[in-house]
N, C-alpha and C positions, 0 to 999 in steps of 0.2 A: 504494500500500500504506500503510495507516495505521501510524504508528510504534508500536513496542512500548512505548516509554516516552520520557519527557523526562528529560534528565540535565544537571545543572549543569556548566557548562564550567570551573568553578573547584574546587568542593568535591566534585563527583560525586553529590550528593544526587539521588535519583530523584523524579519528579513524574508525576502522572496525565496521560497524553496524551489522555484522553477528556473533559477539561474545559478551558475557557478558562484559559490560564496566561500570566502575565507573566514576571517574572524569578524567580530562585531564592528560595524562601521563607526560606532560611537565610542566604545571603550576598549576595543581590541581583545575582548575576552572571547572564549570559545562559544560557538553556537551549538545549540541542541535542536535536533529534529523533534517536532511534536506531531503526533498522529491522532486520528480520531479513534481513541481507545474504546469508546462506547460501541462503535461499529466493529472494531477489531474483536471485541469480547464475544460477539455473536458467532464467530467462526473459529477463533483461536482459543480453543478450550483445552485445558491441560490434559484431560483424560481422553481426548479424541485425536491424538497425533500419530497413532501407530501406522497409519497408511501413508504418511507423508514422506517426501524425499529425505534421505538419510544424510543431510548436511545442514549447515546453519540456516539455509534458506527455507527450511521448514517453518520458520517463524516469519513468513513473508508479510503478514499483516502489520508488523512493527519494523519493517526494513524498507529502504527507499527504492522499491521497484514497482512498476505497474504490471509487468508480465514476465513470465519465466524466461522468455527469449532474450531479455536484457541482461541476464546474469552472466558475469564473467567469473566462472568458477572452476575449481580444480578438485572439488570434493572436500572442502574445508569444514571444520566443525565436527560435532558428535564424537569428540575424543573420549577415550575410556576414563571412567572414574573407578580406580582400582583400590580394593582393600589392601592395606599395607601394614599388617599387624606387627611384623618384626621391626620394620622401620619405625613404626609408631612407638613400640616399646622402647627402642633406643632413644627416641626423642622425648619420651615421657607422656605420649598420647596414644595409648594402646589401640583405640578404635580408628586410627588415622585412615583417611582416604586420600589418594593422590589423583588429581586430575592431570593426565599426562598430555600436555599440549605439544609435545614433540611428535605426536602422531599426525599433526597437520601436514598438508602437502609440501610446504617449504620448510618443514622441520621446526616450526615454532608457532606460538600464538599470534605472531604478526600476520600470518596468513588470513586470519579472520578480518582484521581491520582493513587490510589492503584489498581483499576481495570485494568488500562492500564499497570502499572508497573509490576503487577503480571502476566498479560498475556504475556508481553514481556519476563520477566525473565523465565517463564516456557518454552516458545518456545525456548529460548537460552540455556536451560539446567540446570537452577538452581535447586538444590536439597533441599534447605531449605532457609528461608527468615528471615530477621531481620530488625527491625526499632526501634529507640528510639522515644518516643512520650510523649506529655503532656496529651494524652488521645484519641482523636478522630482518629488520624492516626493509633494508635495501634489497636483500634477496627476495623478499615477498613482493616488493614493487616490481622488480625486474621480471619476475615470473608472471605476475598478473598483467603487467603492461604488455608482455609478449603475447599472452593469451588474448588480450584485447586488441592487438595489432597497433599499439601506440608506442612511440619512442619514449624511453625512460632515461632520466639523469639521476645518478646516485652519488651523493657526496659522503665520503667515508674518512675517518681518521686514518692516517698512514699506518698505524699499528692495529687496524681492524684484523680479526682472524683471516688468515690467507684463504681458507676454504670459502668464506663468505664473499670475498672479493672475486674469487674464481667463479662462483655460482652466478654472481651479478653479470660478469662478462659473458658467461655461457648463454645467458638469456638475452644478450644483445644490448644491455644497458651501457650508456656512456658513464664512465667512472671518473670522478674527481677526487683524488686522494689529497688530504689536507693535513698538515702538521697541527697537532693539538687534539682536542676532544670533539664531540659531536657539535658543541657550540660553535667552534671555529669552522667546522665543516659546513654547518648551516649557513653561516655568513658568506662564505665563499661560493657555496652552491646557489644561493639565491641570486647572486649577481649573474652567474651563468644561466640560471633558469629564466631570468628576465630577458636575457639576450636571445634565447631560443623560443620564448613563449610557452614555457612549461608551467603547468599548474602545480602549485605547491601543496603536497600532501603531508607536510610536517605534522608531528604530534600536536593534536588539539588546535591546529591552525586551519582546519576545515571540519565540516560537521559529521563526516561519515565513518572515519576510522573507529570512532567511539561506538557507532552503531554495530559494527562487526564485533567489537570486543564485548559488548554487552551480552552477546549470545552465550557467553560462558555461564552467566547467571541463569539464563533460561534453561540451559542444559542441566545445570545442577537441580533446578526445580523439577525437571522432568525425570532425571535419573534417580533421585532420592525420594524416599517417602516424606521426609521433612528436611527443611534447610538446616545446615549445620549451625552449631553455636559460633564457630569461628571459620573465617576464610583467611588462609595464610598466603601472602602474595609478595613476590619480590618486586620492588618498585624502582623504575628508572624514570621514564617520562610520565607514567601514571595513567595512561589511557585505559588500561584494564580496570583499575580501581574505579575511575570515574564512570566507565561504561557499566560496570556491574551495579554500582549504586543507582544509576539511572534505571537499569532494568528492574531492580527491586521496587522502585516507585511505580513503574509501569505495571508490574505483575500484581501489585495491590489493586490498581484500578481495573485490571482484567479479571480480578477475582481468583487469581491463582494462589494467593497467600493470604494469611490472616493479619498481615502487617508486622509480624515479627521478622526482623532482618538479622542476618549474621553480624557479629562483630568482626571488624577488619583488623588484621595484624599485618602491617606493612613492614617489610624488611629491606634494609639497605646495607651497603658495605661501610665500615667505619671510615674508609678512605674517600667515600663520596656519599654523604648522608645529609643532604639539604632538608629533606622532609622530616627526618628524625630530629634534627636540630631545631627546626621551627616548631615542631609539635611539642618538644620538651620545654621550649622557651615560651610556649603559650601564644605564639604569633599566628597571624591569619594569612601571612604570605611567606613563601620561602625566599631565601637569599642565596646568591651564587656561592657554591662551596669552593674554597680555595684549593688549588693543586690536587684535583681529583685523580686518583689512580687505583684501579682494582682489576683483578683477574677476571671479574664478571663484567665484561665490556658493556653489556646491556644495562648495567647499573651505573655506568660512568656518565651520568647526566647531571652536571653541576648546577643547572638552573632549569628545573622543570617548568614548562611553559604555562602551566595553570596550577601552580602550587596551592592556590586558595581553594580550588575544588577538591584536591586531595585531602587537605587539612579539614575541610568541611565534612567530607564523607567520613573520615576517621573519627571525628568528634561526635557526629550524629550517630555513628554506629556504637559508640562506647568502646572503641577499639584502642589500639596501641601502635607505636612505631618503635622498632628496635634496629640497632646497627650491630653487625657481626664482623669479626676479624677475618683477614685473608686465610689464616690457618683454619678457622672454623669452616670456611667455604670449602677448602680442600678436603677437610675431614668429612664434610657433608657429601661430597662427590663419592668418596670411598664407601660411606655407609649406604647411600642409595644403590650403588652398583652391587655391593656384596650381600646386602640384605634383601634386595628386591629384584635384582637383575636389570635395573634401569640405569643406564649411563646418562646422567643428567647434564643439563647446561649448568654452568657455574651459578647462574641466577637461581635456578631451582634448588641447587645445593645451599645457596644463601638462605632461601626461605626455610629449608629444613633446619639449618643452624639457628635461625631466629625462633622457630617453634621450640627447639630444645631449650633455648634461653628462657623463653616465655613460660614453659612448664616449670623449670627450676625456680623461676622468680615468683611463681604462683599466679601469673596473669591468666594462663590457660589452666583451669583447675581440673582435677581428676573427675572423670565422667563427662566432661564437655566434649562434644563431637567437633572434629576439625577436618576441613578439606584443604589440602596443600596444593597449590598450583605449581607444577613442574613445567616451566614455560617453554622449554625447547630441548631439542636433542643435543646430546653431548658430542655428536659426530663432527660438528663444525669447530670444536674446541680442542683439537688434538694436543696442542702444546700445554693447555691448562690441565687436561686429563692426565697427561704424562707427569706433570708436576705433582699431582695428587697421589701418585703411586709411590710405594716405599722405595 
């Protein structure tokens, strides 16, 4: 269903959903797609989804498409939610479930956001696409742009994992390698994107990547008898957190839930923790984190583009934000692989380390149900995985 309008997440200003849009024209905050949820509720019923397509587009009533023929898809979504008792016992949460986003077509949760964003951008007339990335978002854009038949520009830090750069090239994307972090890559990439007329799909700078990411919450509601007490999530740019929080609001309007939402546990690296720092200091905005450096490249986002939305979701959920050490991340990689047979991304391992800290600190209490998001396959992180081994 096409959205009725786009609405600024900060000032509430409406924008035309029928044209390509970036951020709010008034305050530059992210735009949210708003649907006719009363109409959607008549057909999008939680108990009547069995016969639908087995990808994230099964929730079409709350996604920006008018017809299935518009979809630029590779089978994204409907990732497994796996019981992980041994890993949970190690982390202090025996009933742990792992949502394994590495099962997505491009090997990470980024496939969800890019599938929806590229679909919407193509429908609205984009002729070329651009994203700055630490790696996985670039791979996803390159793949979905190729699927859509559109040129793609990906700006990456010079030290991005080599496998991700190779995958971008394999899909035909133009690569701009930049010294520094994703922040510097974004600045350099936007200059090039402007010159070639590429539409910017950066994190929370357009309305539809968040729509793809929100489907993680819809899937949890469908896969589980009841939503968990906690969602444990590794946080870089934060689109997934923002998207899932939006989805819980929508699901309440659709009658899928009783209004009880999970608490959010956001995990970052101690070496790049702008959200954790702002949360602990009681701030409403994040500030750039100095000298960011972590083996979890997806967490090396020193200045999240919409930190106020992350902090708002955390506080509304009654959740928490924790930072973990590099050693804990490497330990998490070993635990994931040896206890459950899942070779995780460093970001997923960071989430596990954060959960272990949270149980030891009494934040996540005995008997509370937790779902941990393992956000990507470890296959693209060969050098980091090797470091984790004895």
